[in-house]
C-alpha positions in Angstrom: 47.8 -102.4 -53.8 45.5 -99.4 -52.8 42.9 -97.2 -54.3 45.1 -94.3 -54.0 48.3 -93.5 -55.0 51.0 -95.4 -53.3 54.4 -93.9 -54.2 54.8 -91.8 -50.6 53.4 -95.2 -48.3 56.4 -96.7 -50.4 59.2 -94.3 -49.5 57.6 -93.9 -45.9 57.9 -98.2 -45.5 61.7 -97.7 -47.1 62.4 -95.0 -44.2 61.7 -97.8 -41.5 63.4 -100.6 -42.9 66.5 -98.5 -43.9 68.4 -99.9 -41.3 68.3 -102.9 -43.0 69.8 -101.5 -45.7 71.1 -98.3 -47.2 72.8 -98.7 -50.4 70.4 -97.8 -52.7 66.7 -97.4 -52.6 63.8 -97.8 -55.8 60.2 -97.7 -56.2 58.1 -99.2 -59.3 54.4 -98.8 -59.9 52.5 -100.7 -62.3 49.2 -98.9 -64.4 47.5 -98.9 -67.5 49.6 -101.9 -68.8 53.0 -100.0 -68.1 55.8 -100.7 -65.4 57.3 -97.1 -64.3 60.3 -97.1 -61.6 62.5 -94.5 -60.3 66.1 -95.7 -58.1 68.7 -94.3 -56.8 72.3 -94.9 -55.0 72.6 -94.3 -51.8 70.6 -93.7 -48.8 66.9 -93.0 -49.2 66.9 -89.2 -49.0 68.4 -89.3 -52.9 65.3 -91.8 -53.8 62.8 -88.9 -52.6 65.1 -85.8 -54.9 64.7 -88.8 -57.9 60.9 -88.7 -57.1 60.5 -85.0 -56.6 62.1 -84.3 -60.0 60.7 -87.2 -61.7 57.1 -87.8 -60.0 55.2 -91.5 -59.7 51.4 -92.2 -59.5 50.1 -95.0 -59.2 47.9 -97.3 -57.0 49.9 -100.9 -57.0 53.9 -100.9 -56.7 56.8 -101.8 -54.8 59.9 -100.5 -53.5 63.1 -101.5 -52.2 66.3 -100.2 -49.3 69.3 -102.6 -50.9 72.2 -104.0 -48.9 74.4 -105.0 -51.8 75.5 -108.5 -52.3 75.9 -109.0 -56.1 77.2 -106.1 -57.5 78.3 -102.6 -55.8 75.8 -100.1 -54.8 74.9 -98.3 -57.7 71.6 -97.1 -59.3 71.8 -100.1 -62.1 71.8 -102.4 -58.9 69.2 -101.0 -57.7 65.8 -102.5 -56.9 63.5 -103.0 -58.7 64.7 -104.8 -61.4 62.6 -105.0 -64.7 61.9 -106.2 -68.3 59.2 -105.6 -70.4 57.3 -107.9 -68.4 57.4 -107.9 -64.5 59.1 -105.8 -61.9 60.5 -107.8 -59.0 62.0 -106.7 -55.3 64.1 -109.5 -53.8 65.5 -109.4 -50.4 68.2 -112.7 -50.0 70.7 -114.2 -52.4 69.8 -116.5 -55.3 72.7 -118.9 -55.1 72.5 -120.7 -58.7 72.1 -117.3 -60.3 75.9 -117.6 -62.6 74.3 -121.4 -64.3 70.9 -119.8 -64.6 72.0 -116.3 -66.0 74.2 -118.3 -68.5 71.1 -120.2 -69.8 69.1 -117.4 -69.9 71.7 -115.4 -72.1 72.2 -118.0 -74.5 68.2 -117.4 -75.0 68.8 -113.8 -75.9 68.5 -111.9 -72.4 70.3 -109.3 -72.2 71.0 -108.7 -68.7 71.6 -104.3 -67.1 73.2 -105.0 -63.9 75.5 -107.0 -61.7 72.5 -108.6 -59.2 71.5 -112.0 -59.0 67.8 -110.4 -58.8 67.8 -109.9 -62.5 67.8 -113.8 -63.0 65.1 -114.1 -61.4 63.3 -111.0 -63.7 64.1 -112.8 -66.7 63.1 -116.1 -65.7 60.2 -115.2 -65.3 59.9 -113.3 -68.3 61.1 -116.2 -70.2 58.0 -118.6 -69.1 55.7 -115.1 -69.3 56.3 -115.3 -72.9 55.5 -119.2 -73.0 52.8 -120.0 -71.4 51.7 -116.3 -70.5 50.1 -117.4 -67.0 51.8 -115.2 -64.3 51.3 -117.5 -62.2 52.6 -120.4 -64.0 55.7 -118.6 -64.5 56.3 -117.8 -61.2 55.9 -121.2 -59.9 57.9 -122.7 -62.4 60.5 -120.1 -62.0 60.8 -121.0 -58.1 61.1 -124.6 -59.1 64.4 -123.7 -60.6 66.0 -121.2 -57.9 68.5 -122.1 -54.7 69.0 -120.0 -51.8 67.1 -118.1 -49.4 64.7 -115.3 -51.0 62.1 -113.1 -50.7 60.1 -111.8 -53.7 57.4 -109.4 -54.7 56.6 -109.4 -58.6 54.5 -107.4 -60.1 53.4 -107.4 -63.7 52.7 -104.9 -67.0 50.1 -107.0 -68.4 48.2 -108.1 -65.7 47.8 -104.4 -63.7 45.4 -106.1 -60.8 48.2 -108.3 -59.8 50.8 -108.9 -57.1 52.6 -112.3 -56.4 54.6 -112.7 -53.8 56.8 -115.9 -52.0 59.3 -116.8 -49.3 62.1 -119.2 -48.9 64.3 -119.1 -45.9 63.7 -114.8 -45.5 60.8 -113.4 -43.8 57.4 -111.7 -45.7 54.7 -110.6 -43.7 51.1 -109.5 -45.4 49.2 -106.5 -43.9 45.5 -105.8 -43.9 43.4 -102.5 -44.1 39.9 -101.4 -45.0 41.1 -100.3 -48.0 44.7 -101.7 -49.0 46.7 -104.6 -48.9 50.4 -104.8 -47.7 53.6 -106.4 -48.0 56.9 -106.1 -46.3 60.2 -108.1 -45.3 59.4 -106.7 -41.5 56.1 -105.5 -39.8 57.8 -102.3 -38.6 57.6 -101.4 -42.2 53.7 -101.5 -41.8 52.8 -100.1 -38.6 52.1 -97.3 -39.8 48.7 -98.2 -42.0 48.1 -101.5 -40.1 48.3 -103.9 -37.4 46.2 -106.8 -39.0 49.4 -108.8 -39.8 49.8 -112.4 -41.4 53.2 -113.9 -41.4 53.7 -116.5 -44.3 55.3 -119.8 -43.8 57.8 -121.3 -45.1 57.4 -122.0 -49.5 54.4 -120.1 -49.3 53.3 -118.3 -52.0 50.7 -115.4 -52.1 48.4 -114.2 -54.9 47.0 -110.7 -54.2 44.0 -110.0 -57.0 42.4 -106.2 -57.7 38.4 -107.8 -58.2 37.3 -104.3 -58.9 35.3 -103.8 -55.4 37.6 -105.5 -53.0 41.6 -107.2 -52.7 41.6 -111.1 -52.7 44.5 -112.7 -51.4 45.4 -116.0 -51.6 48.1 -118.5 -50.2 49.6 -121.8 -51.8 51.6 -123.8 -49.6 54.5 -125.4 -50.2 52.7 -128.8 -51.8 50.3 -126.3 -54.0 47.7 -126.3 -51.6 45.7 -123.2 -50.6 45.5 -122.6 -47.1 44.6 -120.0 -44.4 47.4 -119.0 -42.5 46.2 -117.0 -39.3 45.9 -113.2 -38.5 48.0 -111.3 -35.8 47.7 -108.0 -34.1 50.7 -106.5 -34.2 51.7 -104.8 -30.8 54.2 -102.3 -32.7 53.8 -98.8 -31.5 54.9 -96.4 -34.4 56.2 -93.8 -32.1 57.9 -96.0 -30.6 60.1 -95.7 -33.8 60.7 -91.8 -33.8 63.7 -90.8 -32.5 61.9 -87.9 -30.3 64.1 -85.1 -29.4 67.9 -87.0 -29.3 70.1 -87.1 -32.1 70.1 -90.6 -33.0 68.1 -93.8 -33.0 70.9 -95.5 -30.5 71.1 -92.8 -28.1 67.4 -92.7 -27.5 67.9 -96.4 -27.4 70.7 -96.3 -24.9 68.7 -94.3 -22.4 65.2 -97.1 -23.1 67.1 -99.0 -21.3 66.3 -98.8 -17.9 62.2 -99.3 -19.0 63.0 -102.0 -21.1 65.1 -103.9 -18.6 61.9 -103.7 -16.1 59.4 -104.5 -18.8 61.5 -107.5 -19.6 61.8 -108.2 -16.0 58.1 -107.8 -15.6 57.8 -110.3 -18.2 59.5 -113.1 -16.6 58.4 -112.9 -13.1 55.5 -111.9 -10.9 56.4 -109.5 -8.5 54.0 -108.0 -6.1 55.5 -106.1 -2.5 53.4 -108.6 -0.6 54.3 -111.7 -1.4 57.8 -113.2 -3.2 58.6 -113.3 -6.2 57.2 -116.1 -8.6 59.2 -116.8 -11.9 56.3 -116.8 -15.0 55.6 -120.8 -16.8 57.0 -119.1 -19.8 60.9 -119.9 -17.5 59.5 -122.6 -15.2 58.5 -124.7 -18.7 62.1 -124.9 -19.3 63.5 -128.8 -18.7 66.0 -127.2 -16.8 65.9 -129.3 -14.0 67.2 -132.5 -16.1 69.3 -130.3 -18.5 73.4 -131.2 -17.4 74.6 -129.6 -20.7 73.4 -126.4 -22.8 74.4 -125.1 -26.2 74.0 -121.6 -26.5 74.0 -120.4 -30.2 74.3 -116.6 -31.5 76.1 -114.3 -34.2 77.5 -111.0 -33.2 76.6 -109.2 -30.4 74.0 -112.0 -29.1 77.4 -114.5 -29.1 78.7 -112.0 -26.7 75.3 -112.3 -24.4 75.7 -116.1 -24.7 79.6 -116.1 -24.1 78.7 -113.6 -20.4 75.7 -116.8 -19.4 77.9 -119.4 -19.7 79.8 -117.9 -17.0 76.1 -117.5 -14.8 75.5 -120.8 -16.0 78.2 -123.0 -14.8 78.6 -121.0 -11.4 75.3 -120.7 -10.7 73.3 -124.2 -11.5 76.6 -126.6 -12.6 75.9 -126.9 -15.6 78.4 -127.6 -19.2 77.8 -125.1 -21.4 79.1 -124.3 -24.7 78.9 -121.2 -26.7 79.3 -121.3 -30.8 78.8 -118.9 -33.3 76.2 -119.8 -35.7 78.2 -119.8 -39.0 80.7 -121.8 -37.4 78.0 -124.7 -35.4 76.9 -125.2 -38.5 79.5 -126.1 -40.1 81.7 -127.9 -38.0 79.8 -131.4 -37.8 79.0 -130.7 -34.0 77.6 -133.5 -32.0 74.6 -132.2 -31.2 73.0 -135.2 -29.3 75.4 -134.5 -26.3 73.5 -131.3 -25.7 69.7 -131.7 -23.4 69.1 -128.0 -24.5 70.4 -125.9 -27.1 69.2 -121.7 -26.6 69.8 -119.7 -29.4 69.6 -115.6 -29.7 69.0 -113.4 -31.7 67.2 -109.7 -31.5 65.4 -110.5 -35.2 64.5 -113.8 -34.7 65.1 -114.1 -38.5 68.9 -114.0 -38.8 70.2 -116.5 -41.7 72.7 -118.3 -39.8 71.0 -118.6 -36.5 68.3 -119.7 -37.7 70.1 -122.1 -39.8 71.7 -123.6 -37.1 68.4 -124.2 -35.6 66.8 -126.5 -38.0 70.0 -128.4 -37.9 69.4 -129.2 -34.6 65.8 -129.8 -35.0 67.0 -132.5 -37.2 68.6 -133.7 -34.3 65.6 -134.2 -32.3 67.6 -131.7 -29.4 64.8 -129.5 -27.4 65.5 -125.9 -28.6 64.7 -122.6 -26.7 64.7 -119.2 -28.5 65.6 -115.7 -26.9 64.2 -113.2 -29.3 62.5 -109.7 -29.4 60.3 -110.4 -32.1 58.0 -113.0 -31.3 56.6 -113.5 -34.8 59.6 -114.1 -36.6 60.9 -117.7 -38.3 62.8 -118.7 -34.8 59.8 -118.6 -32.8 57.6 -120.4 -35.0 60.2 -123.2 -35.2 61.6 -123.7 -31.5 60.2 -125.7 -28.5 60.4 -122.7 -26.2 60.6 -118.8 -26.8 61.4 -116.2 -24.4 60.7 -113.0 -26.0 62.2 -109.9 -24.3 60.9 -106.3 -24.3 63.0 -104.5 -25.9 61.2 -102.8 -28.2 61.6 -102.0 -32.1 65.6 -101.4 -32.5 66.1 -98.7 -34.9 70.2 -98.4 -34.5 72.0 -100.8 -36.7 74.5 -101.3 -33.3 72.6 -103.1 -30.3 72.0 -101.7 -27.0 68.5 -102.2 -25.3 68.3 -105.5 -27.3 71.5 -106.7 -25.9 71.0 -105.8 -22.1 67.4 -107.5 -22.2 69.3 -110.4 -23.7 71.6 -110.5 -20.7 69.0 -110.1 -18.4 67.0 -112.9 -20.1 69.9 -115.4 -19.5 70.5 -114.0 -16.0 67.1 -114.7 -15.0 67.4 -118.5 -17.3 70.8 -119.1 -14.8 68.2 -118.3 -11.8 65.6 -120.9 -12.8 68.2 -123.6 -13.7 70.1 -123.1 -9.8 67.0 -123.1 -8.5 65.2 -126.3 -10.7 68.7 -128.0 -9.8 68.8 -127.5 -6.1 72.0 -125.4 -5.9 69.5 -121.9 -5.5 67.5 -121.6 -1.9 63.9 -120.5 -2.0 65.3 -117.5 0.3 68.3 -117.2 -1.8 66.4 -116.9 -5.2 64.1 -114.4 -3.8 67.2 -112.3 -2.9 68.8 -112.2 -6.4 65.2 -111.7 -7.8 65.0 -108.8 -5.6 68.9 -106.9 -7.1 67.8 -107.6 -10.6 64.3 -105.8 -9.8 66.8 -103.1 -8.7 68.7 -103.3 -12.3 66.3 -100.4 -13.6 67.3 -97.7 -11.4 71.0 -98.7 -11.3 71.2 -98.0 -15.2 69.6 -94.5 -14.2 72.5 -94.2 -12.0 75.4 -95.6 -14.7 73.5 -93.2 -17.4 74.4 -90.0 -15.2 77.9 -90.1 -16.3 76.9 -89.1 -19.6 78.7 -86.2 -19.7 82.2 -87.5 -18.3 82.0 -90.3 -21.6 81.6 -87.6 -23.7 84.9 -85.8 -22.8 87.0 -89.2 -22.5 85.8 -90.0 -25.9 87.0 -87.0 -27.9 90.5 -88.4 -27.1 89.5 -91.4 -28.9 88.6 -89.5 -31.9 92.2 -89.5 -33.8 93.4 -92.7 -32.5 93.7 -95.9 -35.2 93.4 -98.7 -32.3 91.9 -99.3 -29.2 92.3 -102.2 -26.8 90.0 -103.8 -24.1 90.6 -106.1 -21.6 88.0 -107.7 -18.5 88.1 -110.9 -17.2 85.4 -113.6 -15.8 81.8 -112.3 -16.7 83.3 -108.6 -18.2 85.4 -110.2 -20.9 82.7 -110.7 -23.0 81.5 -107.1 -22.6 84.9 -105.9 -23.1 84.4 -107.9 -26.8 81.4 -106.1 -26.9 82.5 -102.9 -26.4 85.0 -103.3 -28.5 82.6 -104.4 -31.6 80.9 -101.3 -31.2 83.4 -99.0 -31.3 84.4 -101.0 -34.8 80.8 -100.4 -36.0 79.9 -97.1 -35.3 83.6 -95.0 -35.2 85.6 -97.6 -37.5 88.6 -97.5 -35.6 90.2 -100.8 -34.9 89.7 -102.1 -31.6 90.4 -105.3 -30.3 89.3 -107.2 -26.6 91.1 -109.2 -24.6 90.6 -111.2 -21.6 93.3 -109.2 -19.5 95.5 -112.6 -18.1 96.2 -112.8 -22.1 97.8 -109.6 -21.8 101.4 -110.7 -21.5 100.7 -113.7 -23.9 101.1 -111.4 -26.9 98.9 -108.1 -27.1 100.9 -106.5 -25.0 103.4 -105.9 -27.7 100.7 -103.4 -28.9 101.3 -101.0 -26.2 102.4 -97.4 -26.7 101.7 -94.4 -26.1 99.3 -93.9 -28.7 97.1 -97.0 -27.6 93.9 -95.9 -25.6 93.1 -99.1 -23.0 89.6 -99.6 -21.5 89.4 -101.5 -18.5 86.6 -103.3 -17.3 86.7 -103.8 -13.4 85.0 -104.1 -11.1 85.8 -104.7 -7.4 85.6 -108.7 -7.7 87.7 -111.9 -7.2 90.1 -111.0 -10.1 90.2 -107.0 -9.8 93.6 -107.1 -7.9 95.5 -109.2 -10.9 93.3 -106.7 -13.0 94.7 -103.4 -11.3 98.5 -105.1 -12.2 97.6 -105.7 -15.9 96.9 -101.6 -15.8 100.3 -100.9 -14.4 101.6 -103.1 -16.9 100.1 -101.2 -19.6 100.6 -97.8 -17.8 104.5 -98.1 -17.4 104.6 -98.7 -21.4 103.1 -95.4 -22.1 99.2 -96.4 -22.7 96.2 -94.2 -22.0 94.0 -95.8 -19.5 90.3 -95.5 -19.1 89.2 -97.8 -15.8 85.8 -97.9 -15.6 85.0 -99.8 -11.9 83.1 -99.3 -9.1 83.8 -97.3 -5.8 85.7 -99.3 -4.2 87.9 -100.0 -7.3 87.8 -96.7 -7.9 89.3 -95.3 -4.7 91.9 -98.3 -5.0 92.8 -97.2 -8.3 93.2 -93.7 -6.8 95.2 -94.8 -3.9 97.9 -95.9 -6.6 98.4 -92.8 -8.0 98.3 -94.2 -11.7 99.4 -91.8 -14.0 97.8 -91.2 -17.3 94.3 -92.9 -16.5 90.8 -91.4 -16.2 88.8 -93.4 -14.1 84.5 -93.9 -14.9 83.0 -95.0 -11.2 80.1 -97.1 -11.9 78.1 -96.6 -8.8 77.0 -100.1 -7.8 78.3 -102.5 -6.1 79.5 -105.7 -7.9 77.1 -108.2 -8.2 77.8 -111.0 -10.8 74.5 -111.0 -12.6 74.3 -107.2 -12.6 77.9 -105.9 -13.1 78.2 -106.9 -17.0 74.7 -105.1 -18.0 75.7 -102.2 -16.0 78.9 -102.2 -17.6 77.2 -102.5 -20.7 76.5 -99.0 -20.8 79.6 -97.1 -20.7 80.5 -99.4 -23.6 77.4 -98.3 -25.2 78.2 -94.4 -24.6 81.4 -94.3 -25.3 81.5 -95.9 -28.7 78.2 -93.3 -29.7 80.3 -90.2 -28.4 83.4 -91.4 -30.5 81.1 -91.8 -33.8 79.5 -88.7 -32.4 82.0 -86.5 -32.5 84.3 -88.1 -35.4 81.3 -87.9 -37.5 80.2 -91.0 -38.9 76.6 -92.1 -39.1 75.7 -93.2 -35.8 72.7 -94.9 -36.5 73.5 -96.6 -40.1 77.3 -97.8 -40.2 78.7 -98.2 -43.8 78.5 -101.8 -44.8 76.4 -103.0 -41.6 72.4 -103.9 -41.8 70.7 -104.6 -39.0 69.0 -108.4 -39.7 71.2 -110.7 -41.3 69.0 -112.9 -43.7 71.5 -113.7 -46.1 75.0 -115.9 -45.7 
């Protein structure tokens, strides 16, 4: 709501959210007992073209950029959805929409889209027709809905009113002197306000134009009027500009030395005159008495957890299980066997991870979350929160958020090992000093950008790529394969190198590139043998290794092999983070030269807030 035209700001806010979905987009305004809207399939640039042809003007409006769930990516399925009384934007899924739709059709309602969202439009309209009370109609509708959703609603006959609510899907209010904003992500509001109120689960907010000012009334799940605290956002709008980079992803890759340093400094008091001191953020974790940990996450964050399993079991002698959140929720896990469960999520709103967290909390097991968004649902519901300092990550394929997660897990590992007596104070100081210099090591790795560009050109026309790694670099191989799939749509698989002869070797021929992560570690000689096996069968090999490893590769005189030399000594905590960088660059440049959409790959969304 505003005193001036909102359409331009709605579109700008949607651009900030386009990383969340880009199948279609639309805006709607209400003015003079009229709801008017514009919608377009595809990216927001198409909506801008539609608005250029058919402008809108209004002081109260809603907008949405869609990631398709129910119904194809087409203009008639784009939000906002509307009737002759209301217009709605919706994130989430209405699980019982089919039953509701059937009932409404029997009452004479006609549906124009294939979406679950339109059911909410007609249900509110149905109640409005009966009682002519917008707030009551919304509350009655909410009692009928099953699923996870957030809604923002405007009304044809009540131009002074906007109602919004959330259930399992995030929603934030933004306040400025002249305006009230609503968004699913604080990033969408950062250009206009830093004064934020995060709605809690099942909250409903009524925003009203009182003439001289806008009022906001928030009802909780018990329908009681409540006050929610205001937070000052630390988001810098400049941080979400690409600058001179071609893509957000490349910018975010090159930000890693800085954000890794920021994350380290947030966890360690660093001085040149006294030993490092780990901050309370980590020392408050009950690690001394922990004997069994579960780490739960999705996607790239899951691979960070897999890496931490090696670290925690080696350094701290703690048994660790790592689960994909969607599997953990449904496999009837024995939750009480764990002393601590660690959740990892960039957004803190990933629905599978959040639901698994709630399952664990029901069993009264302590929960720690590693997050990049401090005011997320997971942050509010965790016993302990460790915030990374990656800053806004706009590229859908995670880069800097992943390496900051890895560093945070490495720090938890060191604190656990020290707390349990497996790491002396002197050795802890040595390890922390090694991690202190990680940003400069990452800078050295980034200097191989041009060499990786040239290698990536060999991948552009390939249909398949195989990744191999051992130990802590096996999860990094998995992450490399995921990145290549996400960005270039090339089928890629990753295996532990020791599994090569147990099946994957059947894939090897002269058409198949093989990427091998091979630092000079205790597994190096075995990995070298694996490389010889694939070369003997005609594969083109990209070997990523350190100086010692590179010398041994060259001594073998291997044909059809390209070596990327990482100029750092092997270290169990450092190597997986450093070796992530060439994985990112290789995927980025392959996609870049192939011409795919690097920042917004097809079918993907940054934050998965629906099942």
